[in-house]
ChimeraX commands (.cxc) that place a marker at each C-alpha (Angstrom):
marker #1 position 6.75,-236.38,-51.45 radius 0.5
marker #1 position 6.96,-233.26,-53.65 radius 0.5
marker #1 position 3.12,-233.21,-53.89 radius 0.5
marker #1 position 2.88,-233.02,-50.10 radius 0.5
marker #1 position 5.43,-230.23,-50.00 radius 0.5
marker #1 position 3.60,-228.24,-52.64 radius 0.5
marker #1 position 0.25,-228.64,-50.81 radius 0.5
marker #1 position 1.99,-227.47,-47.60 radius 0.5
marker #1 position 3.51,-224.54,-49.54 radius 0.5
marker #1 position 0.08,-223.44,-50.76 radius 0.5
marker #1 position -1.49,-223.46,-47.27 radius 0.5
marker #1 position 1.54,-222.49,-45.22 radius 0.5
marker #1 position 4.50,-221.45,-47.38 radius 0.5
marker #1 position 7.27,-221.49,-44.73 radius 0.5
marker #1 position 6.35,-225.12,-43.85 radius 0.5
marker #1 position 6.86,-226.21,-47.47 radius 0.5
marker #1 position 10.24,-224.51,-47.58 radius 0.5
marker #1 position 11.24,-225.97,-44.20 radius 0.5
marker #1 position 10.40,-229.47,-45.39 radius 0.5
marker #1 position 12.59,-228.95,-48.48 radius 0.5
marker #1 position 15.66,-227.09,-47.17 radius 0.5
marker #1 position 15.34,-226.92,-43.34 radius 0.5
marker #1 position 16.07,-223.79,-41.39 radius 0.5
marker #1 position 18.37,-221.70,-43.55 radius 0.5
marker #1 position 18.45,-218.48,-45.49 radius 0.5
marker #1 position 15.67,-219.58,-47.91 radius 0.5
marker #1 position 13.40,-220.35,-44.95 radius 0.5
marker #1 position 13.84,-216.87,-43.47 radius 0.5
marker #1 position 13.38,-215.22,-46.90 radius 0.5
marker #1 position 10.16,-217.14,-47.26 radius 0.5
marker #1 position 8.91,-216.07,-43.83 radius 0.5
marker #1 position 9.65,-212.41,-44.75 radius 0.5
marker #1 position 7.89,-212.76,-48.14 radius 0.5
marker #1 position 4.88,-214.41,-46.47 radius 0.5
marker #1 position 4.63,-211.59,-43.91 radius 0.5
marker #1 position 4.86,-209.01,-46.70 radius 0.5
marker #1 position 2.25,-210.74,-48.80 radius 0.5
marker #1 position 0.84,-214.23,-48.86 radius 0.5
marker #1 position 1.11,-214.70,-52.65 radius 0.5
marker #1 position 4.84,-213.89,-52.89 radius 0.5
marker #1 position 5.44,-216.43,-50.10 radius 0.5
marker #1 position 3.55,-219.10,-52.05 radius 0.5
marker #1 position 5.39,-218.33,-55.28 radius 0.5
marker #1 position 8.79,-218.46,-53.53 radius 0.5
marker #1 position 7.95,-221.72,-51.74 radius 0.5
marker #1 position 6.77,-223.45,-54.90 radius 0.5
marker #1 position 9.83,-222.18,-56.75 radius 0.5
marker #1 position 12.17,-223.59,-54.03 radius 0.5
marker #1 position 10.40,-226.96,-54.08 radius 0.5
marker #1 position 10.32,-227.23,-57.89 radius 0.5
marker #1 position 13.95,-226.15,-58.28 radius 0.5
marker #1 position 15.38,-229.03,-56.22 radius 0.5
marker link #1:1,2 radius 0.2
marker link #1:2,3 radius 0.2
marker link #1:3,4 radius 0.2
marker link #1:4,5 radius 0.2
marker link #1:5,6 radius 0.2
marker link #1:6,7 radius 0.2
marker link #1:7,8 radius 0.2
marker link #1:8,9 radius 0.2
marker link #1:9,10 radius 0.2
marker link #1:10,11 radius 0.2
marker link #1:11,12 radius 0.2
marker link #1:12,13 radius 0.2
marker link #1:13,14 radius 0.2
marker link #1:14,15 radius 0.2
marker link #1:15,16 radius 0.2
marker link #1:16,17 radius 0.2
marker link #1:17,18 radius 0.2
marker link #1:18,19 radius 0.2
marker link #1:19,20 radius 0.2
marker link #1:20,21 radius 0.2
marker link #1:21,22 radius 0.2
marker link #1:22,23 radius 0.2
marker link #1:23,24 radius 0.2
marker link #1:24,25 radius 0.2
marker link #1:25,26 radius 0.2
marker link #1:26,27 radius 0.2
marker link #1:27,28 radius 0.2
marker link #1:28,29 radius 0.2
marker link #1:29,30 radius 0.2
marker link #1:30,31 radius 0.2
marker link #1:31,32 radius 0.2
marker link #1:32,33 radius 0.2
marker link #1:33,34 radius 0.2
marker link #1:34,35 radius 0.2
marker link #1:35,36 radius 0.2
marker link #1:36,37 radius 0.2
marker link #1:37,38 radius 0.2
marker link #1:38,39 radius 0.2
marker link #1:39,40 radius 0.2
marker link #1:40,41 radius 0.2
marker link #1:41,42 radius 0.2
marker link #1:42,43 radius 0.2
marker link #1:43,44 radius 0.2
marker link #1:44,45 radius 0.2
marker link #1:45,46 radius 0.2
marker link #1:46,47 radius 0.2
marker link #1:47,48 radius 0.2
marker link #1:48,49 radius 0.2
marker link #1:49,50 radius 0.2
marker link #1:50,51 radius 0.2
marker link #1:51,52 radius 0.2
view
Protein backbone atom coordinates (compact mmCIF):
# COMPACT_ATOMS: atom_id res chain seq x y z
CA UNK A 1 0.00 0.00 0.00
CA UNK A 2 2.92 2.37 0.61
CA UNK A 3 3.97 2.03 -3.03
CA UNK A 4 0.53 3.27 -4.13
CA UNK A 5 0.74 6.19 -1.70
CA UNK A 6 4.20 7.16 -2.94
CA UNK A 7 3.05 7.05 -6.57
CA UNK A 8 0.06 9.23 -5.63
CA UNK A 9 2.42 11.57 -3.77
CA UNK A 10 4.57 12.02 -6.86
CA UNK A 11 1.66 12.88 -9.17
CA UNK A 12 -0.62 14.62 -6.67
CA UNK A 13 1.12 15.23 -3.31
CA UNK A 14 -1.96 16.15 -1.22
CA UNK A 15 -3.65 12.89 -2.25
CA UNK A 16 -0.73 10.85 -0.93
CA UNK A 17 -0.82 12.70 2.37
CA UNK A 18 -4.60 12.36 2.58
CA UNK A 19 -4.35 8.60 2.10
CA UNK A 20 -1.78 8.41 4.89
CA UNK A 21 -3.11 10.78 7.58
CA UNK A 22 -6.52 12.00 6.42
CA UNK A 23 -7.58 15.63 6.67
CA UNK A 24 -5.45 17.17 9.37
CA UNK A 25 -2.68 19.70 9.83
CA UNK A 26 -0.19 17.74 7.68
CA UNK A 27 -2.69 17.67 4.80
CA UNK A 28 -3.14 21.45 4.88
CA UNK A 29 0.62 22.02 5.15
CA UNK A 30 1.09 19.84 2.09
CA UNK A 31 -1.52 21.76 0.11
CA UNK A 32 0.25 25.01 1.00
CA UNK A 33 3.66 23.59 0.02
CA UNK A 34 2.26 22.24 -3.24
CA UNK A 35 0.78 25.63 -4.10
CA UNK A 36 4.08 27.36 -3.30
CA UNK A 37 6.07 24.85 -5.34
CA UNK A 38 5.39 21.40 -6.67
CA UNK A 39 8.73 19.89 -5.55
CA UNK A 40 8.39 20.92 -1.87
CA UNK A 41 4.94 19.33 -1.87
CA UNK A 42 6.35 16.07 -3.23
CA UNK A 43 9.20 16.03 -0.71
CA UNK A 44 6.84 16.67 2.19
CA UNK A 45 4.38 14.00 1.02
CA UNK A 46 7.06 11.34 0.60
CA UNK A 47 8.52 12.27 3.99
CA UNK A 48 5.10 11.90 5.67
CA UNK A 49 4.50 8.52 4.00
CA UNK A 50 7.99 7.18 4.77
CA UNK A 51 7.90 8.37 8.38
CA UNK A 52 4.84 6.33 9.35
